[in-house]
N, CA, C and O of each residue as an XYZ file, in Angstrom:
296
protein
N       2.620     -5.236     13.250
C       1.737     -4.128     12.866
C       0.756     -4.651     11.710
O      -0.467     -4.593     11.834
N       1.390     -5.163     10.590
C       0.584     -5.567      9.423
C      -0.078     -7.042      9.760
O       0.390     -7.998      9.143
N      -0.658     -7.170     10.276
C      -1.483     -8.260     10.761
C      -2.609     -8.366      9.967
O      -3.307     -7.394      9.680
N      -2.901     -9.912      9.462
C      -4.674     -9.496      8.940
C      -5.565     -9.058      9.954
O      -6.186     -8.038      9.657
N      -5.798     -9.545     11.066
C      -6.753     -9.131     12.425
C      -7.008     -7.888     12.320
O      -8.168     -7.484     12.243
N      -5.630     -6.839     12.294
C      -5.785     -5.450     12.101
C      -6.499     -4.736     11.133
O      -7.205     -3.730     11.193
N      -5.992     -5.841      9.791
C      -6.769     -4.757      8.292
C      -8.677     -4.994      8.946
O      -9.575     -4.216      9.266
N      -8.518     -6.566      8.871
C     -10.287     -6.746      9.483
C     -10.672     -6.024     10.161
O     -11.573     -5.332      9.686
N     -10.234     -5.704     11.748
C     -10.831     -4.868     12.383
C     -10.903     -3.032     11.652
O     -11.732     -2.175     11.958
N      -9.785     -2.896     10.686
C      -9.862     -1.444     10.621
C     -10.886     -1.186      9.206
O     -11.275     -0.062      8.890
N     -11.324     -2.769      8.240
C     -11.885     -3.102      7.377
C     -13.600     -2.349      7.903
O     -14.159     -1.367      7.415
N     -14.063     -3.239      9.021
C     -15.194     -2.644      9.424
C     -15.438     -1.908     10.680
O     -16.541     -1.889     11.227
N     -14.274     -1.236     11.177
C     -15.095     -0.484     12.127
C     -14.394      1.405     11.398
O     -14.571      2.567     11.763
N     -13.976      1.054     10.799
C     -13.680      2.466     10.166
C     -13.952      2.858      9.048
O     -13.719      2.341      7.955
N     -14.799      4.432      9.494
C     -15.155      5.417      8.216
C     -14.810      5.568      6.359
O     -15.416      5.632      5.290
N     -13.381      5.567      6.929
C     -12.798      5.545      6.052
C     -11.121      4.976      4.942
O      -9.960      5.369      4.828
N     -11.950      3.930      4.385
C     -10.908      3.250      3.599
C     -10.922      3.175      2.385
O     -11.996      3.045      1.798
N      -9.508      3.252      1.587
C      -9.612      3.256      0.594
C      -8.622      1.849      0.054
O      -7.609      1.530      0.678
N      -9.060      1.145     -1.102
C      -8.598      0.440     -1.474
C      -8.216      0.643     -3.015
O      -9.050      1.155     -3.762
N      -6.881      0.222     -3.529
C      -6.298      1.052     -4.962
C      -5.565     -0.331     -5.291
O      -4.516     -0.834     -4.890
N      -6.423     -0.682     -6.069
C      -5.674     -1.973     -7.132
C      -4.989     -1.049     -8.216
O      -4.959      0.181     -8.172
N      -4.405     -1.915     -9.269
C      -3.377     -1.007    -10.371
C      -4.291     -0.052    -11.268
O      -5.215     -0.346    -12.026
N      -3.831      0.973    -10.995
C      -4.167      1.880    -12.371
C      -3.192      2.731    -12.515
O      -2.178      2.891    -11.835
N      -3.698      3.449    -13.765
C      -2.718      4.701    -14.224
C      -2.395      5.700    -13.053
O      -2.866      5.883    -11.931
N      -1.506      6.201    -13.711
C      -0.722      7.665    -12.640
C      -1.733      8.418    -12.540
O      -2.219      8.706    -11.446
N      -2.182      8.835    -13.643
C      -3.479     10.108    -13.765
C      -4.172     10.076    -12.234
O      -4.255     10.798    -11.241
N      -4.657      8.627    -12.750
C      -5.878      8.625    -11.498
C      -5.218      8.488     -9.611
O      -5.773      8.876     -8.583
N      -3.965      7.835     -9.781
C      -3.006      7.524     -8.265
C      -2.839      9.019     -7.975
O      -2.993      9.358     -6.801
N      -2.515     10.058     -8.975
C      -2.446     10.772     -8.221
C      -3.532     11.931     -7.337
O      -3.334     13.074     -6.922
N      -4.642     11.085     -7.297
C      -6.117     12.242     -7.139
C      -6.177     11.520     -5.715
O      -7.261     11.692     -5.159
N      -5.216     10.715     -4.968
C      -5.141      9.398     -4.159
C      -4.339     10.102     -2.697
O      -4.607      9.863     -1.519
N      -3.322     11.003     -3.241
C      -2.605     11.744     -2.238
C      -1.392     10.502     -1.611
O      -0.989     10.232     -0.479
N      -1.089      9.947     -3.011
C      -0.019      8.761     -2.633
C       1.620      9.759     -2.681
O       1.873     10.778     -3.323
N       2.125      9.298     -2.131
C       3.570      9.840     -2.612
C       4.416      9.076     -3.664
O       3.898      7.998     -3.954
N       5.469      9.315     -4.255
C       5.394      8.999     -5.878
C       6.138      7.548     -5.195
O       5.836      6.768     -6.099
N       6.755      6.871     -4.389
C       6.996      5.814     -4.059
C       5.684      4.464     -4.255
O       5.627      3.389     -4.853
N       4.757      5.280     -3.368
C       3.253      4.737     -3.237
C       2.849      4.378     -4.828
O       2.611      3.318     -5.407
N       2.896      6.080     -5.337
C       2.349      5.433     -6.855
C       2.887      4.408     -7.776
O       2.247      3.984     -8.739
N       4.031      4.036     -7.471
C       4.590      3.448     -8.318
C       4.191      2.113     -8.179
O       3.926      1.376     -9.129
N       4.155      1.859     -7.216
C       4.328      0.776     -6.744
C       2.835     -0.083     -6.760
O       2.741     -1.310     -6.744
N       1.575      1.002     -6.801
C       0.415      0.552     -6.598
C       0.380      0.396     -8.404
O      -0.130     -0.611     -8.895
N       1.075      1.686     -9.452
C       1.046      1.192    -10.415
C       1.462     -0.082    -11.411
O       1.053     -0.544    -12.476
N       2.773     -0.453    -10.204
C       2.888     -1.388    -10.841
C       2.882     -3.072    -10.300
O       3.613     -4.028    -10.556
N       1.514     -2.866     -9.316
C       1.212     -3.853     -8.755
C       0.642     -5.164     -9.550
O       0.114     -4.971    -10.645
N       0.739     -6.540     -9.010
C       0.336     -7.271    -10.248
C      -0.938     -7.853     -9.927
O      -1.349     -7.447     -8.840
N      -1.685     -8.648    -10.488
C      -2.928     -8.965    -10.782
C      -3.434     -9.316     -9.277
O      -2.614     -9.803     -8.498
N      -4.541     -9.119     -8.927
C      -5.162     -9.499     -7.844
C      -4.314     -8.834     -6.448
O      -4.177     -9.534     -5.445
N      -3.794     -7.483     -6.504
C      -3.079     -7.149     -5.696
C      -3.889     -5.868     -5.181
O      -4.844     -5.431     -5.823
N      -3.531     -5.398     -4.204
C      -4.266     -4.045     -3.813
C      -3.155     -3.633     -2.094
O      -2.569     -4.130     -1.132
N      -3.561     -2.275     -2.838
C      -3.004     -1.352     -1.557
C      -4.392     -1.058     -0.532
O      -5.435     -1.193     -1.173
N      -4.566     -0.758      0.637
C      -5.650     -0.677      1.405
C      -5.088      0.178      2.364
O      -4.129     -0.254      3.004
N      -5.545      1.423      2.606
C      -4.990      2.891      2.850
C      -6.231      2.990      4.066
O      -7.341      3.389      3.716
N      -6.037      2.694      5.175
C      -6.943      3.583      6.444
C      -6.624      5.026      6.256
O      -5.605      5.700      6.406
N      -7.975      5.293      5.838
C      -7.694      7.110      6.055
C      -7.920      7.561      7.766
O      -8.121      8.746      8.032
N      -7.883      6.842      8.524
C      -8.437      7.539      9.825
C      -6.795      7.757     10.289
O      -6.383      8.876     10.596
N      -6.044      6.721     10.297
C      -4.473      6.933     10.742
C      -3.758      6.242      9.667
O      -2.681      5.677      9.861
N      -4.283      6.278      8.665
C      -3.570      6.390      7.381
C      -1.592      4.956      7.438
O      -0.437      5.023      7.018
N      -2.422      3.992      8.200
C      -1.978      2.409      7.968
C      -1.988      2.517      6.555
O      -2.792      3.062      5.798
N      -1.005      1.931      6.360
C      -1.350      1.118      5.032
C      -0.990     -0.669      5.088
O      -0.195     -1.105      5.922
N      -1.667     -1.543      4.126
C      -1.744     -2.366      3.737
C      -1.506     -2.955      2.973
O      -2.723     -2.787      2.900
N      -1.052     -3.812      1.892
C      -0.598     -4.268      1.088
C      -1.367     -5.674      1.075
O      -1.008     -6.500      1.914
N      -2.317     -5.982      0.255
C      -3.313     -7.185      0.152
C      -2.850     -8.456     -1.313
O      -2.014     -8.313     -2.205
N      -3.690     -9.500     -1.065
C      -3.989    -10.493     -2.064
C      -5.092    -10.731     -1.853
O      -5.543    -11.211     -0.813
N      -5.923    -10.300     -3.216
C      -7.533    -10.764     -3.113
C      -6.992    -12.804     -3.723
O      -6.259    -13.425     -4.492
N      -8.102    -12.986     -2.588
C      -7.990    -14.379     -3.377
C      -8.853    -14.452     -5.375
O      -9.421    -13.699     -6.167
N      -8.292    -16.196     -5.245
C      -9.122    -16.809     -7.052
C     -10.549    -16.698     -6.489
O     -10.816    -17.234     -5.413
N     -11.624    -15.901     -7.304
C     -12.671    -16.529     -6.971
C     -13.650    -16.968     -8.296
O     -13.884    -15.977     -8.988
N     -14.129    -17.922     -8.694
C     -14.968    -18.391     -9.232
C     -16.282    -18.992     -9.670
O     -16.424    -20.207     -9.815
N     -17.280    -18.066     -9.884
C     -18.742    -18.015     -9.669
C     -19.048    -18.959    -10.508
O     -18.503    -19.212    -11.583
N     -20.520    -19.828     -9.667
C     -20.569    -20.425    -10.736
C     -22.223    -19.935    -10.862
O     -22.945    -19.477     -9.976
N     -22.532    -20.210    -12.299
C     -24.236    -19.962    -12.314
C     -25.237    -21.093    -12.031
O     -25.299    -22.319    -12.117
N     -26.018    -20.006    -11.632
C     -26.886    -20.915    -10.957
C     -27.993    -21.949    -12.270
O     -28.283    -21.276    -13.259
N     -28.452    -23.170    -12.272
C     -28.985    -23.515    -13.166
C     -30.462    -23.338    -13.124
O     -30.874    -24.258    -12.417
N     -31.384    -22.673    -13.495
C     -33.019    -22.799    -13.039
C     -33.378    -23.395    -14.183
O     -34.551    -23.720    -14.368
């Protein structure tokens, strides 16, 4: 059920998506996460995120890719 294709479908079809990167616990309480989820997001490593499908409450853990932006030479 946690396949990338399902996540992609959710991201472009659903009106309510939350993407949570590591943040402090006070901020995490605003998102209605249970204590286990709050602890997991608080301790996430760099470039990791919790994606919450706001319609049916499915949760996905993702790892973002490393992206290096090249400046254009004008």
